[in-house]
N, C-alpha and C positions, 0 to 999 in steps of 0.2 A: 152591630158589628157581628160578622160571622162566625162560625166557631173556629176554634185554633184546632191542629193538627189532633188526630185522633189521640196522641200520649199528652195532650195537655190539660190542664185542668180548669182551664180560664174557657168562658164560650162566652159568645155572643148575646147582650144583653136582652133577654126576651124575644130571641130567634135562635132557630135553629136547635137541632136534637142535642141534649147532654151528650157526651161522650165521657164517660167513666174510666176512671182511673183504677186499675184492677191492681189489688193489694196482696201482696204474697209476704204477710207477717214471717218473719225467721224468729227463731228463739237466741236472745242476747247471750254471748257466751263471756261477757264481762264477768271475770268474778272477783272485780276491786272490792275490800274490804271498807267500811265507813270507818272516819275518822273518831279520835276518843271523843265522848260524850254525843255520839251521832249513832241512830238507831240504823240498823241495816235495812237496805233497799227491800230486802226478801219482807220481812215485818212490816213494815209500812205498806206495801203493796197488798199483802193479806188482809190488812185491817181495813182496807176500801173497799172489800165485797166483791159484788159484782157489778159495781158501776160501769165499767168499762166496756161489759157487753153489750153492745146496742148495735141494733141493723136501722137500714135506713126504712124510713116511715113508706107508707104506701103511696102519702101524698106526694112524695119526692119523685115516686115512679110514676104517677100520675100525669105530673109537670114534664116530666123526661117525654112522656107519649103526647102529649098535648103539643110540646115543643117543636116535634120532628116535622110534623104536618104545615110548619110555618116555611116561607119560601126562603132559600139562603141568600145570602148578603152579599156581596161580590166585593166589599171592603174589606182590607187585608187587616187582620188584629194588629196593633202594636207592638204587643207583650207576649211572650210564650210563659206557661205554666207547666211545673212537674213537681208532682209531690214528693219530700225528701223522707225516704223509706230507711235501708237498713235498719238499724238499732231502732229506729224512733218507734215503729208500730209496737213492740215489745213495751217499752216504755211506758207507753201513753195507754197499754191494756186496760190497766186496773186506775190509772190515774191520771190525771189532764192537765194541760198547761196553762200555764197563766201570765208568766213573763218571758219575755226573751230578749238577749243582746246579744250582737255579733261584732267582734273586732277582728283584725287578723285572721279570717277565713275560719275563725274558732266562735262556736255558738254555747250561749251559755242559757240553757233553758228552764225556767223555773216553775213548780208546779205546785198544784191546790195541797199538796200533801207536802209541802216545804222542802220538796228536795232540789237539788241544783244538778242537773245533767251539763255536762262538759263533752260536746259533737263539734265534728267537721261539717262541713257545708253538707256534705253528700249524706249525713245521718249517722254517721259512723260515733260510736260513743268514745269516748277516750276515757272518761272517769266520771264518778258521781258519788254525792256526799250530800248529807241531809243536816243543814246548818239549823231549821226553823221546824216548830213545831204546828205549825198554821200555814195556811197560804200564802206565796210569796207573789205579791203585788207588783214589786217593781224590781227590777234588777240591771246591773250597769258592768260593763266589763272595760278595764284600761285599755287604750289603745293599740298598747303592744300585745294585748291577750294574756295577760299575766297575770292580773288581780280581778278579781269578781267581787263584785258588792251586791248584795241584795238587803230589802226589807220587807216585812213580813207583818201581817195583821197580830202575831203576837208580840209585838212591839219590840223585838229584837234587829239591830242592824248588825250584818256580818259579812266581813270582808275578807277574803282569803287569797293567798297567793298560789297558783296553780304552779310553779316551780320550785319553790322556798316554803321552809316551813313556818311562814308568817301570816298568822291571822289575827283579826280584831274581830269583838264582838261588844256592841253596847246595847242595855237594853231601857228601852225610853220608857215602859212600863204603861205606855198607850200604844194601840194601832197605829202600826205608819203604812203610809200610802207610797211613798217614793224616796229616793236617793240621787246623789249625781256624785261622783268623783270629781274632785280637782283634776284640772287639765294638766296632760303629764303625772299621772299619779305614782307611777314607778319611779318616776327619777325625784322627786319630790322627797325632801322629808320630812313634812309637813304632815303628810299622809290625810291632806283636808278630806273630808267628805260632809255633804250637807243634804239634811234630810228632814221631812216633815211629815204629818197625819193628821188624825182624829184630834188630836191636843189643839192644836190650831197653828203652833208655834215653828217656825224655820231656822231649824238650829245647824251651825257649822261646828264641825268639831274639826281640832287641828291637834296633831301632836308636837308636843314643846319637850323642855329639858326635863320638865317635874310631870310628864304626863299629858295626857290630852287634856287639852281645854275644849270648854263650851260656850258659841257665841251664839245669841240669840239676835238673829236678822229682822225677824217679823214676828210679829204674833197679834191675835186678838180680833181676827176676820176671819174665823171658820177656818175648817179644815184646809191642810195644803194638800191637793191633789195632784200636784207634779212640779219638778222640778228642774231644771236644765241648766249646766254649768259648761261656758264655752269663753275661753281667756279668759277676759277680767272682769265677766259679764255673767250675771247668775239670774234668770228667769223661772219664777214658779208662778202656778195657778191656786187660788182659793176661791170662794164662794162668791168674791166680789169681782176680780177681773183678774189679769196678769200683771206685775209687777216686775221691774228690773232692776237688778242693783249693782253698783260698779264696785268690783272690790277694792280699785287703785284708790278710788275717792273715798270707798268707805260710805256710801252714799245712796239711796235709793233714786233712780234718774226717773223712772216714768211709772204710770199706771195707765191700763189699756183694759179699760172695761168690758164688762160681759155685753153682749147683744140683747138688744132690749127684747122682751117677751120669751127670755132663754127659759126652758128646763131647768128643774133642779139641776145642781152642778153634781151630784152623784149620781145621777140617771145616765149622763152621758158625758164622757171624760174628756177631760182637754188635753189636750196633744201640743205639746211643746218640742219643733225641733229647728235647731241652729243650722241655716244654710251655710252659713261660713262666720266669722266671727264680728258680723257686724248687720247680720240679716237674721230675722227671727220668725219663724213660719208658727200662726197661730190658727188651730182647729178646737172648735167648740160647738159642739152640737152641729148646726147644719151651718155654720158659717166659717171662714176662711180669712185670716188678715195676715198681711204682711208688714213687720215695723222693720224699719230701716235706722240703723244705729249711726250718727254721724258726730263727729265735733263740734260742741257750742261754740258759734262766732263770739268772740270777745270783744268789745268796743270801750277801749281805756274810758272816753268821755263818757260814757253811760253807766251809772253805778249800780243802777236796778239789776245789770245783769253780773255783777261780782259775787251774790250767794247762790247762785243757781248752779244745778250741777254741771260736769264739763260736758258732758256728753247730752245729746238731743236726740229724741227717737220720732220718727216720721213714718205714718201707716201709709204704704205705698200701695195698699191692694184691700180692697174688703169685699168681699161677695158672698151671697147667700147659694146653697147647693137646695137640690130636693130630696137630698137623703141626710142623713147623720153621717158625719164624719168620725171613723173609728182608727184612721190610722194617716198622717199626711208627713211626704219626703217630696223632695224637689225631683222632677223629671228633666233632664237637659232636652231642647228641642231637638237637637240632632240626632237622636236616636229614636224619635218619633217620625220626623222625617226622613229617614234613612230608606224606606222601601215605599211604603205606600203613601205617605205624605211629600214624596219629592215634589209636586206641584203646588205646594200650600202658597196660599197668596201673601202678598210681601207684608201684610197687614202683622201676619203670625210669626214672622222672621223675627227673633229677637235674638240680642247677646247672651253668651254662656249665664251671666247673671239674673238675667231676666228666664230665668226658666221656666217649665209649666211645672205641675204638681202631678203626683202620684198619689192616687188618696184613694182609702178602703171605704166603702159607703155601706152604711147599715139601712136598710129600708125598714120603716116602720109598718109593723104590721097593719091592716087598716080597721079601723074602728069599726066596731059592729052597730047594724042599725037599732035605734030605741033609746029611749032616758037612762041613761046608765047611772042616775041619782036615785033613781028608785030600785027598791028590793024586788029581786027574781029569782023565781024558780029554776028558769031555763040554764040549764047546765051547760048549755053552747056559749051562752053570753057569760056565765062565771069562769068557764074554764081558759086558762092562758092562750093567748093568739100564738099562732104558731108565725114563727119569725121565719122573713124572705131570706133568699140567697141572697148573701153579701156579694158586692162589686169592687171591682177595682178599675177604676176612673182615671182617665188623664184627663186634666181641666187646666186649660190656658190660663194667664196670671188676669183674664179679663173675664173669666168665670165660664167660658166657653166650653163645654164638654166635647173634647176630641175624641177621644175614645171610650168604651164600656165593656167590661167582660164580667160575669156572672162567675164566680167561682165555686167549684165542686167540692165543699167539704164536707166532711162526714156531720151529720146531725145539726146540721145551720138551723134546724126549725127550732132548734130547744135553745139556741145563744142569743144574747143580745149584745148591743153595739160594743159595752166594754170588756167583752169576750175576745174581740178581736183586737191584733197587734200590728204594725206596720213597721219592719226594721229594715234599713239600709244595708247591704251586705257588701259596704265599701268603707275605705278609711274614711275617718271626718275631713281630714284634709284632701279628700278626692273627691269633692261633691259633683265635680262632671268626668267621673271615671270613664274611661274608653272600653268599650268593646262588652267584653263578660265581666270586667272587672264591674259593669253597671250593674249590680244585683238589688233584688231585695228579696223580703221572706216576709211569708203573711202568716201570723200566727192563729190558731183557733184551738178550742180545748181539746180538739179531736184530731187535728192537723196542723203542717207545719209544709206550707206552698212556696216553693222557689219561684220567683218570678224574674224573667231577663227579657232583654231588648230583643226583638226577633233578629237574628244574625241573616246574613246572605243565605244561608242552607235552608231555614226556616222558609223565606221569601222564595225559594223554589221549590220545594216541596209544597207551599201553600197554591203555587202557579199549577204545580203539574195535578194535583189533585183537582183542580177545577178546568184542567185539559187546557190549560195557555201555554202550550208547549212553545210556541214561538218564542213568547216571552223569557220564557226559562231557558230555552237554548242561547238567547241575546245572554243572560247573566252567567250561565256556565262557561260562555265563550270567551268571557271577560277574564275569568280565572274558574281554572278547571276544578270540578268539585271531585269529592272522592266515592265509593261505595254504589249506591244507587244513583245518585246524581251527578252524574259523568255526562258528556255532550253524545256518547254513544247510548248509554241506557235512554235518557230521555229522547232522545233522536228515535228510538227502537219504539218508543210509545207513542211518539207525534206518526210515523209513518202508519204504524196501526190504525192510527184515529184517522188520519187524511184516506188511507185506503177503505176503511168504513165507510167514511162520504164520498168515495167516487172519485177524489181528486189525486188522481195518479199522477199529474207531470209535478206538482208541488212534493209529491210524496219522492217521486225520483231523484227529485233535486237535494234531497234531505238524506240520503244514501250514502253519499261519500262519509258525510259526518256520522251518521249513527253506525255505519258498519266499521268504518275504519280498514284495519288489515286483518278482520276478522273473515276467511274466506268462504265458512259456512254460513254465517250471516247473509252475506252477500249472496250465495248460491240460493238460500231459500225464499229471499226476496224475490229474486228473479224468477225462479218457478213460480212463486205466487203471482207475479206479474203475468208471466205467460199464459198461466192458467185463467187469468182475468182478461185473457186478449188484448193488454196492454202493454206488450213488451217493448214496442216500439220507444213508450216513455221511459224507459230506465237503460235502454242501451245507450246512450251520451255517456253515459255516469259508468258505466260497468269498466272496473279497474284491469289493465293487463300485466299489471307488476305490482309487487307488493301491496296486495295479495296476488297472487296468480290463481284462478279459479279451476275447478276441473274443466277438462278437454270439451267434453259434452256441452257445457255452457256455450263456449265459443260456437262450437258447431251449430248448437241450437239457432244462436245470432245470425251466423251468415245464412243457416237456411233461411231463414226469416228476410233476410236480404234478397235472397235468391229469388224467393218467390214474391216479394213486393217492392225491392228498391233496388235494382241492378246497379246503379249509377253509386249507391251509397255501399254496396258489395264489392266492386271494384277499389273505392276508397279504404274501406276496411280491409283487404287485403293488403293493399300496399302500408299501410301503418301499423297492422297487426305483426306483433313479433311471430315467426313460424312455429318456434316454438310451443305454444299456448294451443295449438289444436292440432287435430289430426290430417296434416294437408292430403296425402292420398285420398281421405273419403271425400274431402271436400272438390278435389281433382275431378274424381269419379262420378260426382253430383252435377259440377257445372258442364262437362263433357255431357255428359247424358241431356242436361238442360238443352245445351245446343244442337245436338242434335236432334232433339225435340222441335228445336223451332227452326233452323235450317230446313230440315228436311233431307236434304241431301249436299253436295261439298257445291259451295259458291263461292265468289270471288266478290272484292265489295262492290265492283261495278252494279249502279242500281240504287235505290231508294226508297225509303217506307219505312214504317215502325220493325218491319222484320228484318231487315237492313241494318238497323239502328240497334236492335237487341242481339244481333248476329256480333257486330263491333263490340258491345260491352261485354260479353262472354267471352269472346276469343282474348279480350284483352285482360280480363281475369285469370284464364287461362295462361298466358302468356306469363304473368306475375308470378303465379302457381307455380309453374314447372321453373321459372327462374328462383324462386324463393328454395324449392324441393332440389336445388342444385340440378337441374336439368335442362340447362340453356340449348343445349342441341335441339330439345323438341319444343323451346318456347322459341328458336329463331324464326320458324317457318310462318309464327303467327304474327310476329313483331314484323317481317318483312310484308306480310299480306297487309297487316295495318299501317305501312308506313310511318314508323314511330321512329323518330330520331335517336332514342335512346339503343338502336340497335348495331351501331358501331362502337356503342360502350360494351355493351353484351358479348360482341364480335372479341372486343382488345380482352377483356376482363376475363374471359373465360377459352382464352385461345381457340376460337371456332374458325379458323383462316380454313381448315381443311374442306369446313362445312359448307364455305361460300365458292368455293371451287366450279361447281357448275353453275352458279348463281349471280354470275360476273355482272352481267349484263342487267339483270332485274335491281342488283344492288346498286350499278352506277345510274341508271334511271332514276331509281328512287333518289338518289342524292342529287342527283341532279335537280328534280322538283324542288327538294329542299333548296338548295341554292336562287333556284328560281322565286321562291316564295320568301326569301331571306332579302332579295334585290327588292320583291316588288314591295315588301313592309319597310326596310330601310331606306328605299331610294337609292342605294349607291353601289357598289360591286359587288358580287356574290361572293368572293373571295375562291380560294382552291377549293377545291372538291375533296371531301374527305374521303370518299371511296378510293378515289384514284390514289391518294396517297397512302390507304390502307394496301392496294394492290402493290403497288411500288415497293414498301416498308417490308412486305412479307413475301419477297420472290421466291423463298424458302421454301414456303407454303403453298403458295398458289403460282404454280408455275407461268411463266410468260408467255408460252407456246398457247395454253390454253385460252388466258386472258385475251390474246391476239383473236383466237379463231371465233371467239364469243364477239367480241366487239368489231369484226370486220365488216357486219351488216350496219353498224353505227360509226360511219368514218368519224365524225367528230369525236366519239367518245376514244375512238382508238386515237385520236392525235394527241387529247388530254393525257392519255396512259403514255403513248410513246415521249409525247413530250418532256412528261415529269421524269420518265427514266433517262432522257438526256441530261437532263438537270442534276441527275443524280451521277450518273457514269456514263459517257457517249459511247463508252466501247459496249456497254449492254446491247446497245441498239443498232450495232452494225449488220445482222442480218435484214434488219429491216430499214437501211440507210434508204433505198429506193422508194420503198412506202413515204418516209417520212418528208424525202423531199416533195413530191406531191402532193403529201395533207399540208407540208408548210406554206405551199406554193396557193393552196386552198384556204387554209385556215389562219395563217400567220404569215403572210407575205413580208411583210418586214423583216422578219427573223431568219428567212430564207438564206439570206447573205451571209448571216453570221454561223448558221449549220453548214453553210457551204465551204464556209473556209475553216472551221475547225474541224470538219470531217474529212475523210478520206477513202471512206467505205463505200461508196455510191458510185454508180455507175456514169461517166461526166456525159455519154451519149443519152443515158437516160434523162439526165437532170438538162442537158443542152434540150433535148424534147420538149421536156415538162415547160422550161422556163420562155422558149421559143411559141409555144401553144398560146401560153398565157400573156407573151410579149412583155417578157419581165427585163429590161433592158441590160440593169445594172447586174444583174444575175448571169446573162449570157454574157455579158464582157467579161466576167469574173470565170465564168465556165470556159469562154474563147483563151484565156490567158492561161489558166491551169493546163486546158491542151495545147497549149503551144503556139495557137495563131493569133499572133499579138497583133500583125498587121490587121486582122480581120477585125478583130477585137478593137482597135483605134479606128477602124474605119466604121464600127457600129457607134462609138464614142460621138466621132464628127458627125456623122450623118445623122443618126436619130436623137443624139443629145443635142448637138451643137453647141458644146459645153467645153472652152477651150482650159480651163482650169482643171476639168476633169482627167481631160486628154494630155496634159502638163502631168499630172499625177500618176496617170498611168504608165507614163513614159518614164518618170522618176523611177517606179516601182520597179519595173522590168529592166531598166538600168542598160539597155540595147540602143548602140549609136546608130544602128542602121531604122530604129524606131525613129528615133530623134529627127532622122533624114525624113523618113515617110512625113513626118509631121513638120517640116520646115518646109518639103514640097508643096503638101497640103495647103499651106499657110501663104504659099506665094502668091495667089490670087484670093487671098480672104483677107481684107484689111483689118477685118475685126480678132481675125487669128492671130495676125502680126502684132497689134497693137496688145494682145492678151500674152503673146509670148514677149514683149521689150518688157511686160510689166512685172512678170513673173520669172525673169532670168535670172540664173544663178551659176553655179560653178559647174551644174552639167552641159550647159551651151553658152559657148562666146557671144556676147552680145555683138561683136564685129562679123562673127560668121551669119547671124541673122541678118544685120544690117547691108550686107553685101549680095543679100538675094533680094531685096527690095528692088523690083523692078522700077526704071524712071518713070516718071509721070504716074504714077501709082497713088492716086490719093487714099489715105490713111488720117482716118479721125482721130486727133488727139497723138499725131505722131510728134508732134514739136514738145509736148508736155512730157511723153513718154522718153523722147531722147533726154532732156535737161534733168527727168528723175535717174536715169541711168548713171549720168555724169556727175549728179549729185552723189549718188549712191558710192559710185568707184571712187570719187574725193574722198567721200566719209571715210570707207574703206581704209584709202592711204593713210589718212591722218591718224587712223585708229593705230593701224601699223606700227606708222613712225613714232607716236607715242610711246605703245607699249615697247617698242625698241629701247626709246633713251629710258625707260622705267626699268628694264632689265639690265639695261647696262648700270645704270647706277645702284641699284640693288647688289647687281655683281661685285661691284667695285665695294660697295662699302661693308659687305661679308666678308669681301676677302681682306680688307684693312682689320676688323675685327678677328680673324682669325688668327691672320700674321700676330697681333697685339696680344690675344691671348697664349698663344703658344709661347712665343719669344719672350714675354715679360714674366719676372720672378714673383713669388708669394711667400708667405711668412709660415716657417712650419718649424715646429719644435719636436722633441719627443715624447713631449705627453699627448702630441694630439692622438685623437682617437681615430681608430681605422672603422670609415663608414659599415663596413660589412661585418666585422666582430666585434666592435667598440671598444676593443684593447689599444693600450697606447702603441702607436706606432713603433716606438725603442724599447719595447717590452724586453729585450734580447740585443746588446750592441752588436753583434755578429748577425741579427736576424737580416734577414733581404726584404725589402720594401721595392715596389714598383710605384712608379710617378708617371704618370698620363699626362697627354698634351690638355686633356680637358680638366686638368688641376685636381685630379684626384688621385689620393696616397691609399694604396693599400697593401697588410701583410701579401708576400708571396704566396701562402698557403690558404689567402681567400680568394684567389682567383682560380678558374677553369679551364683547366689544360684538355688538350685533345685526347679524347680516348685511346688509350693504350701507348700514351707518351707520358714524359715525367718532363720535371723540370732542370735543365742541367744544374751541378753544383757551381756556386761562385768561384772565381778565380782565388788562387792563394792570398793573400794582402802581403804577406812577406816577399813572394817573389813581384807582385807587381810593385812593391817598394824599390826594388831592386834594380828593374827594368827601367827604360828610358820613359821620359813622358811621352813621346810621342805613341811609343810601343804600345802604353799603358792605356791612352786614349782609344788605340787600335782595337787594344783585348776587350776594350768596356762596348765598343761599339758592336764587335763581333760577337760579344755577350747575348748582348740586347737583342741582336738578329736573331740567334738560337732561341731565345725564349718568344720572340713574337711570332715565329713559326708554331709554335706549340700550343699559345695560348687560343681559347676557341671562341671566347665571343669579345674579344677588347677590354674595356674597362667594364669591370662588374659592376660596378654602380651606375652605369650608365646603359646597361644591359636590363638590369633590373628596372629601370624608370620608363624603359621602351615598354616593358613588360605589365608596366601598370602597379607593380610592387613596391612595397613602403621600403627606404632604405634607414634604418636610424642613423 
């Protein structure tokens, strides 16, 4: 494996130089006093003497120098390492660590001086106390982190609460090696603890009503080296092997013997670790076993199983390593495979229960050559062999070594296998902890090393260190990093790497990611590419906005295009905003280049490379002038280039006065565009845009100047004048004669329409034009307008021979003499006679025509024509008679209705509402009301009288009662006549209906 990052303490096994972690010990400021009965820390540390002042041996340095020459491995490490510092270096300066337990992010560290230090995971000391007088060989901490228990060779068990004044001390009188608190110790009233040591007894001590009670679970098989309690199960190891005890059934359920040929039990400690409540990991010497506990199947018919323990143990894995095991914890596969093992074969992919193992391995020093049984005076053979550097390995369940890192711990040459401890730094119920929660701590007498799975940041750092920038960028792009591991930071390094290798194209593609919106970075890289003559590679990626760079950068790029790629120069000028560079300077440079290429003023007529370059430069100038708000200077270039956008340029910038003297050039250009569109589309060319522009802006482009320039091209003049006619015929009155000639030449079918609507042309001139071009219909019309109807009729008859047209002409003129001439002309022409008979109407009587037919004149179809005339007259008579009958019947019916409506009565009460004001008609008994023959009854005040008139007052009812009946009727009639003469619209209701108003 390759070495870890510079700050790590792990390095590849036998590969790569060791990278040391520099320690900066700081003086502890913790002044906490020791509890009663315990000696102060300063006194104990003073008694230790100079033991902690040790340096690295020269052999370690030689090993580092030797390893630095080896080839670096490209496989990524699985773990990362960091030495725990803060208060720890001061605590171990005159003491050495001997035991470690971790729970709830709290570490309980035991030392050979009998001191327990309570620390955070970063090494900050919380408190310290000294419960023992000798080395602490085992320490345990409750999952809540509240109770700490320790076992020492002084024969005492000490349990203390870190938050409460509760503590227990038991003196076993014999050296103790191990202890374990019962599960959920802080919540259990029994406060159970199990321990053992050199006495060979495994003792369970529990608290009861009458004090603590001791129960010996096992004895007589040698010292108890280690014990671990999980759930209902207790596992311990002695000289013979490992045993498991079930607290529920209070029976030992299994015995797992030591591997054959194992060294002495005290030389290489046994490690027991409960992976979960049913899986026990066992490491002893160089062997690892996995024991799975399950319920024993019961068979009621088989009596042999009745007395057996309720649980059954199976060894699911057993393998041998090439080194001694100093610590063992599970290592779930998903962390090891997170980065460097993403493509692990399927055989290695296991469930979360089939985890791999994290192993602290101790490599035994090589044995010296020679016969060790014989005495020797060689001090080299007599000296204790220096130990190898310990390793942290990841081993699969099949025994395959997946990763191995050598640990850089201080004074490792002096330590043996039993001096190292591996402790998981996550809760016991979270063996598959996620992310940073999955941590371990490796203890040596001089160091505590924090081991963590490598995270995404470590993976990226590892890739960057090995210049695998592309992979690092892919990782960072998935989730943006921070600090020096951002897309931009890594991109900068990647670009520098590619530039160094000469891969400019790939480096340029990375600039958007690496530079982002940092203008200074962009400019630095662009100038670097320019210095290397590779500016073309980075130009496609140069931003014009967010960020906007210095104008010198953009001008440099345009100058590059002006010298090397003018087509791209034109494209760039069109696409780039004008604000980002000095447009005046660019115009000056392009004009200078144009003068150099052209040499002198020339048109586009011609071919060759020179003309092509000329065209591109003129296009550039036209675009630059337009962008610089100088459309007047751009217009000549657009016209010379025949660019369609010239019309938009004129309209958008109101350049109509600028084209006053270039009308012919503009129209010719537009005509070329029309012909091109017609050829490409295969259809009509459409209206001329130039002509439309000239017509729409007569106020800016005088008609006289346009006509004067277009006289040389009559067709263009026709298009112009014809468009003016469509807009307003009065505009072309001065050019009516010209239009007659132009219509006759270019649009003959439309001449007759112009002759009819216009009266500004000279009839003699129009007659002459039509006569010259033999335009019969137009000649007839002009003759008719001149009053020469007879000649016009003669032309129709002689030139056209069209009787129908002759009849229509006679009808239009409505001249009886003209009809007479037509009849005389038709007397000798049967065809005309028949045509007259078929088209006879109110203008001429059929009898008059028939009488003119000479006897003996043969007229084809005469019979049919006469029959048609008779039938038509008969039909007319029938229609007239029918219409008269209908009219008479309708008149009679409407008369009867009128008489009935006006003569019959209708129901009316005093509560009937007036249709005008909606008030009751008899709201006042003396009120005057009007009754109309249309049956509408309204108040007198609701009618409209003639302006200046008023209604006469009604006659006195008393006088009317005194007078006779005849005189009363006469008075009412007279009064009614007076009122009728003063009313303005008659019935107001009917009047409003006629006006479309709604009456309530």
